N, C-alpha and C positions, 0 to 999 in steps of 0.2 A: 358162414366168415362174413365179416364184415367192412365197411369201406375201407376204415382206417386201419383194420390187419391188411388190406389188398395194397394201401399205402405206404404202407411200413414195409411189408416183405419187398416192395418194388426199388424203395431204396437203400433195402441191405442188399439186394441182386445188383443195384450200380453200383456200389459202393466196391463188393468183393469180385466181382465178374465182370461187369462194365454194361454197357447202355442195351448192348444186343441181349443178352442172356435175361437181361432186364425186362424189355420187351416180352419175349416171348415166355418168361416167367410169368407176369400180370396180364398176359392175354389169355392162359391157360388156367391161372388163378380166376378170371370171371369168366371163363366159357365152359369151365370142365372140362369133362376127358377129349382130347381130338385128336387124329390124324393125320400124318405128318400132312398130306395136298393141305384139308381144312387149315392148317398155321399157313404154311405157307401165302395161302391165300389170302385169310384178313390178315395175316402182319406185315405183306410186302415186301419179305425178308427172303433174299435169297435161300436154295435148298440146301446150298454148304453151309452156310450161315446159321439156319434153323436147326441141321444135324447137328455141325461142333455145339449149339446152345444148349441140344437134349441131352449131349455127351456128357456136358460140365455140370447138369442138373441133375441125373442119374450118378453120376460118379460121387457128388457129395450125398446123396440120398432124397435128394428132395423132388425129383420126380419115380414117378412109376409107371410104367409099362404094362400094359396089357390086353388080348387080341379082343379084336373086336366085337360089340357088345352083339352081331348077327349072325357070330358062331364061326365056326372055324374058315379060314380062308378070307374072312375081313379082315382089312387095316386095322395093323397093330395102331393101340388110342393111347397117350400121352395124360400123364395128369399130374399137376405138381402139387406138393402139400405143403401146407401152410403153415401148420404146426414146426415142422423141421427147419422151416426158412427163417422162423423168428429166434428159432434155437442159437442162428448165429448173433444174435445180439446179449447170448449168454456166454461168446467165447472164453473172451478174457478171465470166467470167473471160473471154469472150467480146469483152465491152463491156471491157475493161481491155487487150485485145489490141487490139481496133480503134483501141483509144488512143495503144498504144504505137505502133502503125505506122502510124496517121496523122491523130494528133494529135485534137483538139475532136470535129473536125466527120466524121468518119469513126465516133468511138465515138457520140455522136448518130444516124448513121445507122443503126449497128447496135440500137440502145436505141432507136429508132420501131420498125423493123422486126420486131426480138425482141417490142415490144409489141403489136402488132398485129396478127404473122402474118406477112402479106403486103403489101403499099401499090406502086401506082404509082410510076415514078422520078418523074414531075413531084411529087406527091399527098405524096413521101419530099422533095423536095428547100426545095420550099415550107415543109411542118413545121419542117424542121430550121436550114434561113433564121431564119424565126422566134422561135425557140428560141435560136439563137445573137444576133437583133437583142436579142432582150432582154434579154439578161447584158452586153450592149455600153454605152457609155461616153451619155449624150445624144446625139443628134446625130449617129449612127453608124450601121451598118446593115453587115449582111451581104450579099455580092451572090451572087445563085441562081447566077454560072459560077463560084463556088468550090466552092460545095456538091457542082455536077456534076461538077466536074475529081474531086473526093474520090468521088463515085459511081463515076467513072469507072474509077477505079485499084481501088478494090473490085471491083469485074466481073472487071477485067484480070486480076489475082492470082488472080479466081476464090471469092473467101469472100462473095460476092453470086450468085447464080442466077434465070433465070427460075424461076417455078412450072411446072409441067410442064400442058400443054392438056388440057384433062376431054376423057376418052375420047368420041368424036359430040357433043361439044358447040362451040357456037361461042363462041370468045373473049367474054368480058365483063367488066366493073368490076371491081377489090375487093371492093366491097361485096357482092357477090353468089355468095361462094362455095359455099357451101350450098343454091342452087336447084335443080341437077337430082336433087334428091332423090326425083321421083316416079317412081316406075317405068316400064320404057319405053324406055330411052336405047336409043337405036339402039349397036349394035357394044360396048356395056358387054360382052354375056356372051360376047364376045370372047375375054376375058385378064381372068381374076381377079385378078391383081397390078395395084394402081396404077401409071402411069408413073411411072418417073421424070425429074428434070429431065435427065441426059443421054442419056435417049434420045432427046433429038430434038434437030437440029444448031442450034436458034439458041439452045439453053441460055444462052452468054453472050454472043449479040449484044446490044448498047444500041441501041435505036433513035432516031430520028431527032425529039427532045423541041425544040420552038419555045417557048422559057421566056427569057420576058428581065424585068428588075426583081432588088429587093431585097428582103430582109425586113420585115417590119412588127412593130411593136410591139402589143400589148393594151393596149385602153384599160381602166384601172381605175374602171369606176363600175357603178350597179347593176342597169343594164338588158344589163352582158356579156357576157350568154346568149345573150340576144337577136339583140347584135349579133356572137357568132361564129356562131350558127345562119345567121344572114342570108349571114354573108362566105361560111361551109361551102359555101351554097346556091348564092353567084355563084359560088366555086370548080369546084362539081362541073360548071357549067354551061359555063365554058372547056374549049375541047379545046386539046391541046398533041401530038398526032401519035402517045401512048402508051396511047391508051384502050383498055382491054382489054388489060393484057401486066404483069403483076403481078410484084414482085420477093421474094426471101428470101435467108434467111442460110443458108450452103450451112456446113452443119456440119462436114462430113465435110473442107473443107478446112482449117477451124479443127484439127479433132484430128491432121491431120497437124502443123501448125505446132506442136502442143503437143510430138506425139510427138518434131519435130525438136528441140525445142528440150531435151527432157529427158534427150535422148541429148547433145546438147552440155555442157547442165551436167556429168551425169557425168564427160565427158571432164575437161570442168573442174579437177572436184573428185579425179579421181581421178591425173589427170597435170598438166598446167597446162593456162595460158591459152592458151597457142600451137598446142597438139594441136588445144584447141577450137576455134578457128577456121580450122584446117587442115578439120577433119569438118566446120564450119559450109561452107565454102567447097564441100567437095565435094559436101553435101546439096544447096546453090543449085542447082549446077551438072545436079544429076541430077533437079531438080525436073519439069520438062517431061518427061523420056524414062523416068521411072519410075513405073512403076503404084503405084495404093495402095497394092496387096494384095500387091507384090513382096515377096520374102524380102532382096529385097537389090540394092543401086544398079546402074543401069547400069556397065560399067567404065571407071573414069577413068585417063587414061596420068599418070604422073608432072611430064612436060612442058606438059601442061593445066592442071594442080593450080597449077603455080608461075605460071604465066602469070594464073590468075583470082586469086591471093591477095590481099587487099586492100594498097596500096601502101603504107601506113603502117605494118604490120608488118618491109618490108623485111627477109625472108627469107631468105638465100643460098642459093642451090639445094643444097650440099651437106648444109648444115644442116635442108632440108625433108628430102631422101633420109634423115638420121638422125633427124628426128620420124617418117615414116612408118614405117620399122623399127619403132621403137619402140611405136607403135600397132598394128603389126601381131603382134609378141612379145608385149602384154598379155595378160593371162588373162582378160579381158572381152571381148575380141574383138569390138569396135566394127568393128575395117578388118583387112579380108582382100586377099592380092593372088590377082590372078588370069590373071597372064601378066607376060610379060619384053618387050613391046613398045612402043616411045614413053618407054623408061625404067624401065618396068614398069604393070601397069595396076592398080589399084586401088577395091576398093567396099565400100563401108558395111554391115555384115551387121548387116538390120532388126531379123532376128525372133532373131537371138543379142544384140544388143544388149536387148531386150525383155526376154528368157527373163532375162537379167542383173539389167538391173534388177528383175521381178518377182521375181527369187531374193534379192538384196538385201532386198528388203520384206519377204519371207518370214523372212527371220533377223531382220530389225530387230522386226518382232512378237513373234517368239517372245523373244528378248532385256529385250524391255521388262515382257512378264509374265511369265517364267517365270528371268529373270536370265541372266546371262552363262555359266556355265556349261553350262547348257541351251542356250543357243546353241547353244555348244561342237560339245555333240554332233548338234544340227541339219545345223550347216554338214559337221560329218564325214558324217552320212549323206548328204546331198544329191552331197560328191563320192566316196565311197568305193563309193555307192550299195546293195549288201546290207552288214551285217556281224551278228555275232551279240553277244549279251552283254557275253561275256569281251574282246570286240575293241575292242568301242566302252568299254568299262571300258580298256583298254591304252593305245588308238591318244587317247584323251580325255585319258589320267592322272588318272581322277578314281577316288576310293575306291570298292569294288562297291554298298556299302547306299547312297550316294548317286543312282550312274548308275543301277541300278533302277529307284529313287525316281522320279527326272528320268525316265526311259524310260517310267515307266507313267503319269507327267502327262500329256507326250506325246500318247501312245497313247490314252488319253480324251478329249482333247480333238482326235482325230483327223489331229494336226499329222504324227502318223508312225503308220506300217503296219506288219503283223509278218508275214510270210511263214512257212507252212511248208511242209519241204518233206522228205516220208518218205523214208527209205532201205528201208522195207518197203510194202505194199501195207495192212497193219492200221492205218497210223499208229500205231504205241505210238511215247508219250513218249522212252523212252528211245533211238529210233531214228529219230528227228526232228532236223533241222536248224531252227534257229526264227529268221528271220532279219529285224532292224529295215530298214526303207528308209521313203524319200521318197520321193511321187508329189508332183512338182510342179504338176501341170496340176491334179489333181482338191483340192488343198490351195490352190491363187489360188483356184478355185473359190470352196472354203468361206470363204476369207478374205472374197472379192469380198460373199458376202452379208451377213457379217458388221457390214462397211461400210456397206451397204445401210440395216439395222437401225439401224446408227449414226447414221446420217443423219434418219433417219423419228424418233428418238428426241431430237437432237440439233432438230429442224423443229416438234415433238410441245411442248417443252418449250418453248422461243420463243414457238408460239402462247398455251402457257396466260400464260406469263407476261407476254404484251401483253393478253390476256384481260383476266387480274389487273386489270392498271392501265389500264384503258380510258378510268375515267371523269379521272383526272389525264392523262393520254395528250390526251385529248379536250380538256383546259382547256388544255394548254399550247398545241394548234395554235391554239383560238381568238383564245391572244391575242397568238400569236405573225406572225397572219394584221391580227389589229389593229395590232400593232407595222407592221407593213410597210406597211400604207396609210395611215397615219399619219408615217412617213418621206415615202411617194412624196409626199405632202398637202406637206410640208414644216411638220409642228406640231414647235411650242416643247421642250425637254428636258423640261422640268414635268411637261407632257401624258406624254410617251416613260416617264417615272419612274413615273409615278400609274399605269401600265396594268403595267409591269413590277410593280410591288410586288402585285398580285392575285395571284402566285403568293409564296406564303410561305416561308420558310426550308427549314421540316421537308419541301414539296414538292418544292423544290428541291431537295436532299437524295436523295431518294428516286427523283425523274427522274436523276440523275446516275448511280444508283446501281441505275435499269435500265436507262437506257442503255448503261450500260460493260458489264451481263452480256450483252445484247441484242449485244453485239459480239465476245464472247467465244465467245459461240453461233454467231453471223455467220464469225466466222475457224475455228472448230472446223469447221464444215460445208466452208469451202474447201478444208483441210489433210486432208478425210477426201476430199472429193473427187479431189484429186489422185492419192489411193492407189486411188483408182474408176477412173479413167481409165487408169493405167499397168496394173492386174491387168485390163479390160475388154480394153485395146488388146494384152498377152499372150496371151489369152485367143482372139483375135478374128484374130491372127497364127498360133497354133499351128493354127486351125480350117482355115487358106485354106493352110496348108502340107500338110495331113492328105490 
């Protein structure tokens, strides 16, 4: 864990959960596993606030706890998960993907589970049905069965999974995930690693839920808060058959989907839409049979691929063989041949595809920062591995002085490395070869840290902009709430105009400029996160193959 990751984690915790949770979370990131007393002593935060902060972190899966290192009876220790906190950055992408695949219902299910950490199935269905009903026309409502069907589909495709059971603890409801904090929990010292959802057989087993009804609209009245609390208490008292069984978002499944989409998009850009559809079909066929960490998919015969292609494409078999040959011969090596049986056995090379995508990202960064000539030198070194300065000048067809300046610039930025190979043991410069090279993996790691720094700067700037215009934003929100209330009660147009005029023209311009600026920052965050995902996938893929 680097300083840039800790900084970004702190900013994400502050933005989503507040400054107290940020202080506790970053303290645990820097200090490692600690017990409650140590956290209170070193952060200077009260016992009550530390407990609440830990509850929030545990609820969202950003903190794990286990029995102390000294064995049974020692104080429980808490440790935050850096990777899980960084996933907050990708929340908009998870929600958008769910909307694309499963519509508004799937979008709201994922959104609710991300906002609350984990929930029971019945609680999720009721909340989502109520939200969908709120946005429907008067007199219409969303049936629980429709939301339940979308929930089933998300579980079936492994985008949702059950939360792992706590070691040595009985199942409890979703509101008490941090209750087992007191020491002395049986069986906890047996394993120091937290249980994973896949480690128990019922990970994707949906319980039978007795839930009949439709979504309800919230009443916009002064005592609405009391009504909601009473309604919540009433809902909690009802049993639906899934008490103690909580669900969470399966981030790894989303990441597999993102990886597949990146490969399909790259094939479409490099070749054409038909080639990308063939690769999409191969990936879809091997989803169940291929391990998430495998370097390539299971071999598929040309006959199987032909039968599984969408009928709308209507590709004849000889044309399919030509496309498969084209994909195999392509330098990007997305598809490989594994045998001749069944008309030919083909695989999608996951690791090579990710390595080539990461390589293209590195080349793009060099071109944007240092120009096309530096990018030409960088690509040359990636292809030729080791070259002397004179060879670089000749192959790249760049004048000696310019090539020397560009090589030294890339060297100073750690994008290019210099390797010394002596002819004699004394390392005399006149009898030593100086070879320039590019080590793709360390360079990708360095660029990943730069991306974390960039996102942290963007988040910090957005928080600063919002803080500077806090008064204006609050005023705008108050006026929007008044307008919504008046519209719901059927107010006259004159009243609505009068309320709208409470914001002056200069304030409207300032608000518009602020929203435009924040939208640009949000868009930049999402774009940098796509680069982060590609580089992380490549680094993890390389680690699993080594």
